[in-house]
C-alpha positions as CSV (number, residue, x, y, z in Angstrom):
1,M,-0.2,0.2,-0.2
2,K,1.1,3.8,-0.8
3,I,0.1,6.6,-0.1
4,D,0.2,9.9,-1.6
5,W,0.9,12.0,1.2
6,A,0.7,15.6,-1.2
7,A,-3.3,14.1,-2.2
8,L,-3.4,13.9,2.1
9,G,-2.0,17.3,2.9
10,S,-4.0,19.1,0.3
11,V,-7.3,17.2,2.0
12,F,-6.8,18.6,5.6
13,G,-5.2,22.3,3.8
14,V,-8.1,22.1,1.8
15,S,-9.9,21.4,4.6
16,L,-9.1,23.5,7.7
17,V,-9.7,26.1,5.9
18,V,-13.5,25.5,5.0
19,T,-13.3,24.4,8.8
20,V,-11.8,28.3,9.4
21,A,-14.3,29.6,7.2
22,L,-17.7,28.5,8.7
23,V,-16.1,28.7,12.4
24,G,-16.1,32.3,11.2
25,L,-19.6,32.8,9.2
26,F,-21.3,31.0,12.0
27,T,-19.4,33.9,14.2
28,L,-20.4,37.0,12.4
29,G,-23.6,35.2,12.7
30,I,-23.8,34.6,16.4
31,M,-22.6,38.9,16.3
32,G,-25.3,39.5,14.2
33,L,-27.7,38.6,16.3
34,S,-26.3,40.3,19.7
35,R,-26.1,43.8,17.7
36,R,-30.0,43.0,17.5
37,E,-30.3,42.4,21.4
38,R,-27.9,45.6,21.9
39,A,-30.5,47.3,19.8
40,V,-33.8,46.7,21.3
41,A,-32.5,47.2,24.3
42,Q,-31.8,50.5,23.7
43,G,-35.2,50.8,21.4
44,G,-33.9,50.8,17.7
45,T,-34.2,48.0,15.2
46,A,-31.2,45.8,13.8
47,A,-32.8,45.5,10.5
48,L,-29.7,45.2,8.8
49,A,-27.7,43.1,11.0
50,V,-30.2,40.4,11.2
51,T,-30.5,39.9,7.6
52,G,-26.9,40.2,7.5
53,A,-27.1,37.3,10.3
54,Y,-29.8,35.3,8.6
55,A,-27.7,35.1,5.7
56,C,-24.4,34.2,7.0
57,F,-26.9,30.9,8.9
58,A,-28.3,29.9,5.1
59,A,-24.5,29.7,4.2
60,C,-23.6,27.3,7.0
61,A,-26.0,25.5,5.7
62,A,-25.3,25.7,2.3
63,A,-22.4,24.7,3.2
64,V,-22.7,21.8,5.6
65,A,-25.8,20.7,2.1
66,Y,-23.1,20.7,0.4
67,G,-20.5,18.8,1.9
68,F,-23.1,16.2,3.1
69,Y,-24.0,16.1,-1.7
70,L,-19.9,15.2,-1.7
71,I,-19.8,12.6,0.6
72,V,-23.1,10.9,-0.8
73,A,-22.1,11.3,-4.7
């Protein structure tokens, strides 16, 4: 059995970058929701922050769904 170390390293690198990107995207969504909480506490609205948060969560869900598609296909 011969292990293709270059391919293994490539898979590791891509998975690391995608994981960090998803965590960052999810963090942006959480930050958007916390801005909404702050705005509501001050008596305002934060429609743009909530829309951005939902967009971040939707992008995370789409990336996870695409990952499942790649595994199944």
